[in-house]
C-alpha positions as CSV (number, residue, x, y, z in Angstrom):
1,X,102.3,108.0,63.5
2,X,102.3,111.9,64.2
3,X,103.2,113.8,60.8
4,X,105.3,116.2,63.3
5,X,108.3,113.7,63.0
6,X,107.5,112.7,59.2
7,X,108.2,114.5,55.6
8,X,111.8,115.7,56.7
9,X,114.4,113.2,57.4
10,X,111.9,110.4,57.0
11,X,108.8,109.6,54.8
12,X,105.8,107.8,56.2
13,X,106.1,105.0,58.6
14,X,104.6,101.6,58.5
15,X,101.4,101.2,60.6
16,X,102.9,97.8,62.0
17,X,106.2,99.6,63.3
18,X,104.3,102.5,64.7
19,X,102.3,100.1,66.9
20,X,105.5,97.9,67.8
21,X,107.3,101.1,68.9
22,X,104.6,102.9,70.8
23,X,104.7,103.7,74.3
24,X,101.1,105.4,74.6
25,X,99.3,102.9,76.6
26,X,102.3,103.3,79.4
27,X,102.1,107.0,78.7
28,X,98.7,107.5,79.9
29,X,99.7,108.0,83.3
30,X,102.1,110.7,82.4
31,X,99.7,112.9,80.9
32,X,99.3,115.3,83.7
33,X,103.1,115.5,84.2
34,X,103.9,116.1,80.5
35,X,101.4,119.0,80.8
36,X,103.0,120.5,83.5
37,X,106.4,120.0,82.0
38,X,105.1,121.9,79.0
39,X,103.6,124.6,80.8
40,X,106.7,125.3,83.0
41,X,108.8,125.3,80.0
42,X,106.6,127.6,78.2
43,X,106.8,130.3,81.1
44,X,110.2,130.2,81.3
45,X,110.8,130.7,77.5
46,X,108.2,133.5,77.9
47,X,110.3,135.2,80.7
48,X,113.7,134.2,78.7
49,X,112.0,136.2,76.1
50,X,112.8,133.0,73.7
51,X,109.1,133.4,72.4
52,X,106.8,136.4,72.6
53,X,104.6,136.8,75.6
54,X,101.5,136.8,73.8
55,X,102.3,133.6,71.9
56,X,103.5,132.1,75.1
57,X,99.9,132.9,76.8
58,X,98.1,131.2,73.5
59,X,100.5,128.1,74.4
60,X,99.7,127.9,78.0
61,X,95.8,128.5,77.1
62,X,95.9,125.5,74.6
63,X,97.9,123.2,77.3
64,X,95.4,124.1,79.9
65,X,92.7,123.1,77.5
66,X,94.5,119.7,76.9
67,X,92.9,116.2,78.3
68,X,92.9,112.6,77.8
69,X,89.4,112.8,75.8
70,X,91.0,115.3,73.3
71,X,94.3,113.7,72.2
72,X,94.8,111.3,69.8
73,X,96.0,108.3,71.6
74,X,97.1,106.3,68.4
75,X,100.4,108.2,68.0
76,X,103.6,107.0,69.0
77,X,103.9,108.6,72.4
78,X,102.1,111.0,75.1
79,X,104.9,113.8,74.1
80,X,104.0,114.0,70.4
81,X,100.0,113.6,71.4
82,X,99.9,116.7,73.5
83,X,102.5,118.6,71.1
84,X,99.9,117.8,68.2
85,X,96.9,119.0,70.3
86,X,98.6,122.3,71.3
87,X,99.4,122.9,67.6
88,X,95.7,122.1,66.4
89,X,94.6,124.5,69.1
90,X,97.3,127.3,68.9
91,X,97.9,127.1,65.4
92,X,101.5,126.2,63.7
93,X,103.1,129.0,63.8
94,X,102.6,129.5,67.6
95,X,102.2,125.7,68.7
96,X,105.1,124.9,66.5
97,X,107.4,126.6,69.0
98,X,106.2,124.7,72.1
99,X,109.3,122.3,71.6
100,X,111.9,124.8,71.6
101,X,115.1,124.0,73.7
102,X,113.7,120.5,74.7
103,X,113.6,117.2,73.5
104,X,111.5,114.0,74.1
105,X,114.7,112.4,75.7
106,X,115.0,115.2,78.6
107,X,111.0,115.5,79.0
108,X,110.3,111.6,79.4
109,X,113.1,111.2,81.9
110,X,111.3,114.5,83.8
111,X,107.6,113.2,83.2
112,X,108.7,109.4,84.8
113,X,110.6,111.4,87.9
114,X,107.5,113.5,88.5
115,X,105.3,110.4,88.5
116,X,107.6,108.2,90.4
117,X,107.6,111.2,93.0
118,X,104.0,110.8,93.8
119,X,104.3,106.9,93.8
120,X,107.2,107.1,96.1
121,X,105.2,109.4,98.7
122,X,102.3,107.1,98.4
123,X,104.5,104.1,98.9
124,X,106.0,105.5,102.1
125,X,102.4,106.2,103.3
126,X,101.5,102.6,102.8
127,X,104.8,101.7,104.7
128,X,103.9,103.7,107.5
129,X,100.5,102.3,107.6
130,X,101.7,98.7,107.9
131,X,104.4,99.6,110.6
132,X,101.4,101.1,112.6
133,X,99.1,98.1,112.2
134,X,102.2,95.9,113.3
135,X,102.8,98.2,116.4
136,X,99.1,98.2,117.3
137,X,99.3,94.5,117.3
138,X,102.5,94.3,119.3
139,X,100.8,96.2,122.2
140,X,98.1,93.4,122.7
141,X,101.0,90.6,123.0
142,X,103.6,91.9,125.1
143,X,103.4,88.8,127.2
144,X,102.3,86.3,124.4
145,X,104.7,83.6,124.3
146,X,105.2,81.9,121.1
147,X,108.1,79.6,119.9
148,X,110.8,81.2,117.9
149,X,111.8,79.0,114.8
150,X,115.2,78.8,113.3
151,X,115.8,76.0,110.4
152,X,111.6,75.8,110.8
153,X,112.6,74.0,113.8
154,X,111.1,75.1,117.3
155,X,114.2,77.1,118.8
156,X,113.6,79.5,121.6
157,X,110.5,81.1,123.4
158,X,109.8,84.7,122.0
159,X,106.9,86.8,122.4
160,X,104.6,87.4,119.8
161,X,105.5,91.2,120.1
162,X,109.0,90.6,120.0
163,X,108.5,89.0,116.9
164,X,106.3,91.5,115.1
165,X,108.6,94.1,115.9
166,X,111.4,92.6,114.0
167,X,109.1,93.4,111.1
168,X,108.6,97.1,112.1
169,X,112.1,97.5,112.2
170,X,112.9,95.9,108.5
171,X,110.0,98.1,107.1
172,X,112.2,101.1,109.0
173,X,115.1,100.3,106.9
174,X,113.0,99.7,103.6
175,X,111.5,103.4,104.5
176,X,114.6,105.1,104.7
177,X,115.8,103.5,101.5
178,X,112.9,105.0,99.5
179,X,113.4,108.2,101.4
180,X,117.2,108.4,100.1
181,X,115.8,107.4,96.5
182,X,113.7,109.9,96.6
183,X,116.1,112.5,97.0
184,X,117.8,111.4,93.8
185,X,114.7,110.9,92.1
186,X,113.8,114.7,92.8
187,X,116.5,116.1,90.4
188,X,115.1,117.9,87.0
189,X,116.4,116.8,83.4
190,X,115.0,119.5,82.1
191,X,117.2,121.7,79.9
192,X,119.3,118.8,79.1
193,X,117.6,118.2,75.5
194,X,118.6,115.5,73.5
195,X,121.9,115.1,75.2
196,X,123.9,118.4,74.8
197,X,121.3,120.8,76.0
198,X,120.6,123.8,73.9
199,X,121.6,127.1,72.2
200,X,118.6,128.9,73.5
201,X,118.9,130.8,76.8
202,X,116.8,128.6,78.9
203,X,116.8,128.4,82.7
204,X,116.9,125.1,83.7
205,X,116.6,126.1,87.6
206,X,113.6,128.3,87.1
207,X,112.0,125.1,85.2
208,X,113.2,123.0,88.0
209,X,111.6,125.0,90.7
210,X,108.1,125.6,88.9
211,X,107.9,121.4,88.8
212,X,108.9,120.9,92.5
213,X,112.5,119.7,91.9
214,X,115.1,120.1,94.7
215,X,117.7,120.5,92.0
216,X,118.8,120.1,88.4
217,X,120.4,117.1,87.4
218,X,123.5,119.0,85.8
219,X,125.3,117.0,83.1
220,X,123.1,116.7,80.3
221,X,124.4,113.4,79.0
222,X,123.9,111.8,82.4
223,X,120.5,113.6,82.6
224,X,118.8,112.1,79.6
225,X,120.9,108.8,79.5
226,X,120.4,107.4,82.9
227,X,117.9,105.2,84.4
228,X,119.5,104.1,87.5
229,X,116.9,106.1,89.4
230,X,114.5,103.8,87.9
231,X,116.8,100.6,88.7
232,X,117.3,101.7,92.3
233,X,113.5,102.2,92.9
234,X,113.1,98.7,91.7
235,X,115.8,97.0,94.2
236,X,114.3,98.8,96.6
237,X,110.8,97.4,96.0
238,X,112.5,94.2,95.6
239,X,113.9,94.3,99.0
240,X,110.3,95.5,100.5
241,X,109.0,92.6,98.5
242,X,111.3,89.9,100.0
243,X,110.4,91.2,103.6
244,X,106.5,91.3,103.3
245,X,106.7,87.7,101.3
246,X,108.5,86.3,104.3
247,X,105.9,87.7,106.7
248,X,103.3,86.5,104.6
249,X,105.1,82.8,104.5
250,X,105.2,82.9,108.2
251,X,101.6,83.6,108.6
252,X,100.7,81.0,106.0
253,X,102.7,78.2,107.9
254,X,101.7,79.4,111.5
255,X,98.0,79.3,110.6
256,X,98.2,75.9,109.3
257,X,96.7,73.3,111.8
258,X,100.0,72.0,112.6
259,X,101.2,75.1,113.9
260,X,98.0,76.8,115.2
261,X,99.5,79.9,116.1
262,X,97.5,82.5,114.5
263,X,94.3,82.6,112.5
264,X,93.5,84.4,109.7
265,X,90.2,86.5,109.5
266,X,87.6,84.7,107.5
267,X,87.5,87.9,105.2
268,X,90.8,87.4,103.9
269,X,90.5,83.7,103.3
270,X,89.0,81.3,101.1
271,X,87.5,77.5,101.1
272,X,87.8,74.9,98.7
273,X,85.3,74.2,96.0
274,X,85.5,70.3,97.3
275,X,86.6,70.2,100.7
276,X,84.5,72.3,103.0
277,X,86.8,72.3,106.3
278,X,89.3,74.2,104.0
279,X,90.5,77.6,105.1
280,X,92.8,78.9,102.8
281,X,95.0,81.8,102.9
282,X,94.9,83.1,99.5
283,X,95.4,87.0,100.1
284,X,98.6,85.8,101.9
285,X,99.8,83.3,99.0
286,X,99.2,86.4,96.4
287,X,101.2,88.5,98.3
288,X,104.2,86.0,98.3
289,X,103.7,85.4,94.6
290,X,103.6,88.8,93.6
291,X,106.6,89.4,95.5
292,X,108.3,87.2,93.1
293,X,107.2,89.4,90.2
294,X,108.7,92.3,91.4
295,X,111.9,90.6,91.8
296,X,111.6,89.5,88.1
297,X,111.0,92.9,86.9
298,X,113.9,94.2,88.6
299,X,115.9,91.5,87.1
300,X,114.6,92.0,83.5
301,X,115.3,95.8,83.8
302,X,118.7,95.4,85.0
303,X,119.4,93.2,82.1
304,X,117.9,95.6,79.7
305,X,120.2,98.6,80.6
306,X,123.5,96.7,81.4
307,X,124.8,96.5,77.9
308,X,123.4,99.9,76.6
309,X,125.9,102.6,74.8
310,X,125.6,106.1,76.3
311,X,122.9,108.3,76.4
312,X,119.2,107.6,75.2
313,X,118.1,104.3,73.8
314,X,114.5,103.4,73.3
315,X,115.3,100.2,75.1
316,X,114.6,102.4,78.2
317,X,111.0,102.6,76.9
318,X,110.8,98.9,78.0
319,X,111.5,99.1,81.7
320,X,109.3,102.0,82.7
321,X,105.9,99.8,82.3
322,X,107.8,97.4,84.6
323,X,108.1,100.1,87.1
324,X,104.8,101.0,87.3
325,X,103.7,97.1,87.3
326,X,106.0,96.5,90.7
327,X,104.7,99.8,92.2
328,X,101.4,98.7,91.8
329,X,102.1,95.0,93.4
330,X,103.9,96.4,96.0
331,X,101.5,98.9,97.1
332,X,98.7,96.7,96.9
333,X,100.3,94.0,98.8
334,X,101.3,96.9,101.5
335,X,97.7,97.7,101.7
336,X,96.1,94.4,102.0
337,X,98.9,93.1,104.4
338,X,97.9,96.0,106.9
339,X,94.1,95.3,106.7
340,X,95.2,91.4,107.3
341,X,97.6,92.6,110.6
342,X,94.5,94.5,111.8
343,X,91.9,91.5,112.3
344,X,94.9,88.9,113.1
345,X,94.0,86.5,115.8
346,X,96.8,84.9,118.0
347,X,96.7,81.9,119.9
348,X,97.2,82.1,123.5
349,X,97.9,78.5,124.0
350,X,100.9,77.5,121.6
351,X,103.1,75.7,124.4
352,X,100.5,73.3,125.3
353,X,102.2,71.0,122.6
354,X,104.6,68.9,124.3
355,X,107.6,69.0,122.2
356,X,107.7,72.9,122.3
357,X,108.7,72.0,125.9
358,X,112.5,71.8,124.9
359,X,112.4,75.1,123.4
360,X,113.9,76.4,126.8
361,X,116.8,74.1,127.0
362,X,119.3,76.7,126.5
363,X,118.2,78.3,129.6
364,X,118.5,75.2,131.5
365,X,122.3,75.3,130.3
366,X,122.3,78.8,131.4
367,X,121.5,78.1,134.6
368,X,123.8,75.3,135.3
369,X,126.6,77.3,134.3
370,X,125.4,80.2,136.7
371,X,124.5,78.4,139.8
372,X,126.7,75.1,139.4
373,X,129.7,76.7,137.7
374,X,129.7,74.2,135.0
375,X,131.6,75.2,131.4
376,X,128.9,75.9,129.0
377,X,130.0,73.4,126.5
378,X,129.9,70.8,129.3
379,X,126.4,72.0,130.2
380,X,125.4,72.1,126.6
381,X,126.4,68.3,126.3
382,X,124.4,67.7,129.4
383,X,121.1,69.0,128.5
384,X,121.6,67.8,125.2
385,X,121.7,64.1,127.0
386,X,118.6,65.1,128.8
387,X,116.5,65.8,125.8
388,X,117.7,62.7,123.8
389,X,116.7,60.4,127.2
390,X,113.5,62.4,127.5
391,X,112.3,62.0,124.0
392,X,113.4,58.1,124.0
393,X,111.1,58.0,127.3
394,X,108.3,60.0,125.6
395,X,108.7,62.8,128.0
396,X,109.0,66.5,128.0
397,X,111.2,69.2,129.7
398,X,108.7,69.7,132.0
399,X,108.7,66.3,133.5
400,X,112.4,66.7,134.7
401,X,113.3,66.4,138.0
402,X,116.2,67.1,140.0
403,X,117.1,63.5,140.4
404,X,116.6,62.8,136.7
405,X,119.3,65.7,135.7
406,X,121.7,64.7,138.2
407,X,121.6,60.8,136.8
408,X,122.0,62.4,133.2
409,X,125.0,64.7,134.3
410,X,126.4,61.9,135.9
411,X,126.1,59.3,133.1
412,X,126.8,61.9,130.3
413,X,130.0,63.9,131.6
414,X,130.8,62.7,135.1
415,X,129.4,65.9,136.7
416,X,127.9,65.9,140.3
417,X,125.0,68.4,140.5
418,X,122.7,69.4,143.3
419,X,119.6,71.3,141.5
420,X,116.5,72.2,142.8
421,X,112.9,71.9,141.5
422,X,112.6,75.8,141.3
423,X,115.9,76.3,139.6
424,X,114.5,73.6,136.7
425,X,111.1,75.4,136.8
426,X,112.2,79.1,136.3
427,X,114.7,77.6,133.6
428,X,112.0,75.5,131.9
429,X,108.8,77.7,132.0
430,X,108.6,79.7,128.7
431,X,107.2,83.3,130.2
432,X,110.0,82.7,132.6
433,X,112.3,82.2,130.0
434,X,111.1,85.2,128.1
435,X,111.3,87.4,131.1
436,X,114.8,86.3,131.8
437,X,116.1,87.4,128.6
438,X,116.1,91.1,129.6
439,X,119.2,92.4,127.1
440,X,118.6,95.2,124.6
441,X,116.4,94.1,122.1
442,X,115.7,90.9,123.6
443,X,112.2,89.4,123.9
444,X,111.4,90.5,127.3
445,X,108.3,92.5,128.2
446,X,110.3,95.4,129.5
447,X,112.8,95.5,126.4
448,X,109.6,94.9,124.2
449,X,107.8,98.0,125.8
450,X,110.8,100.1,125.5
451,X,111.2,99.1,121.9
452,X,107.4,99.7,121.0
453,X,107.6,103.3,122.6
454,X,110.8,104.3,120.2
455,X,109.2,102.7,117.0
456,X,105.9,104.5,117.8
457,X,107.8,107.4,117.7
458,X,109.6,106.5,114.5
459,X,106.2,106.5,112.7
460,X,105.4,110.0,114.2
461,X,108.8,111.3,112.5
462,X,108.5,109.6,109.4
463,X,104.9,110.9,108.6
464,X,106.0,114.4,109.5
465,X,108.9,114.2,106.9
466,X,106.3,112.7,104.4
467,X,104.2,115.6,104.9
468,X,106.9,118.0,104.3
469,X,107.6,116.3,101.1
470,X,104.3,116.2,99.8
471,X,103.8,119.8,100.9
472,X,106.6,120.9,98.7
473,X,105.1,119.2,95.7
474,X,101.6,120.9,96.4
475,X,103.5,124.3,96.8
476,X,105.2,124.1,93.8
477,X,102.0,122.8,91.9
478,X,99.9,125.5,93.5
479,X,102.7,127.9,92.1
480,X,102.6,126.9,88.7
481,X,98.9,127.1,88.3
482,X,98.7,130.7,90.2
483,X,101.5,132.0,87.7
484,X,99.7,130.2,84.6
485,X,96.3,132.0,85.7
486,X,98.0,135.5,86.1
487,X,99.2,134.9,82.7
488,X,96.2,134.0,81.1
489,X,94.2,136.8,82.9
490,X,96.6,139.4,81.8
491,X,96.2,138.6,78.0
492,X,94.0,140.8,76.1
493,X,92.1,138.9,73.4
494,X,92.7,141.9,71.2
495,X,96.2,141.4,71.4
496,X,96.8,145.0,72.7
497,X,98.7,145.9,75.7
498,X,99.7,142.5,76.7
499,X,101.2,142.6,80.2
500,X,103.5,139.9,82.3
501,X,102.6,139.3,85.9
502,X,105.4,141.6,86.7
503,X,103.6,144.9,84.7
504,X,105.8,144.4,81.7
505,X,104.1,145.3,78.4
506,X,105.2,143.1,75.6
């Protein structure tokens, strides 16, 4: 326990209590952000003449020399650890003013937001990477016909490209949600203090700009007392996890011998310790499982936050590690899934299985409506009776003849038909089925090619927007470093004629 917060209102703390309440392990990843926050805050205090310029330079010098190896990591949190190190380097008289006009409450919220911004940018980059891997795979399978499923039963033929693009679109919505969340994360709480700001003349906008935030999070109670930005991010991670888990599940099922639609690369599979024939999709299984952890973290965090009183409570400390854990799970899963997709093999002869022939039944009914003016519901009944008859006789839809169909139509609905062989062939052949479904968003090669072109452009635009976000953060960091360097180089170690970057003698 740091002595900085003891000896006043409170005496020494019990060692077990300090360990129980400490967040130092989770805080380690925030060190760089905490140092930058203190640097920006110090510069602002110098410019606002809250502290002497010479004292500010010594604080900046101490902060620039602060790194993980020099910190006491047995303390309650990273903020006190950094402050204690600065006081040790700059003396209690000077270092003791580092915390003027700020609280750990506004500082921790700011540090989490800074770290989260970087994580969101990385997450968005991985999302785009997976989209690109899916698009590249789809390009190879514009005319690869596979069965589509509803209720896990063969439904209608689609192309594998059409299926893959459905996940590109899901990821696009994920990406847009992350971009929107980023805007709300990128607001600066600094200057809010513990909850009521400060009586010192701090410049909140200046600190926000130096730290690369787009704006100040204005209301001071909201600034320190809200963690909805964490909860929103975790909700979006949950949605992403659900989406990629379903993709992983499809590939697991379709990679089984019973389906035989895809083959996972050996490098992403394992075998049994006893059964030499096994090829197990363990990577995909772990992606599926870790999505469950992300859902659990979101629920746990929402439950923690739901009944808290206003402003800051230490309960907040418990949800931050869950945020980092969920981010690690989702980024690892996205990265691994991109690699799996890039090496996935797709079967070319899926429709060799006789029972899949029935998946074109809808088009046979549609043909009766279009060419023979049969009401759809009647056509549906005729084809349903046809399928039942074929199954009972161990036949497939490929075995249908005009006479067979005419007999079934007469027996089931009293309908007389005069259907030719070519009509039946075009209605039951899987590739012809797919080509006929040439409606916007459908599986026909024409529609899929159009969608591929559009979605490729999506990724180009997304990368451009992402690059802009990253550039703004880099620019702010470079500006902060430049101003600090200017301050440090203007400092005269003898204390004579200290000048600010603007030339002001202090």
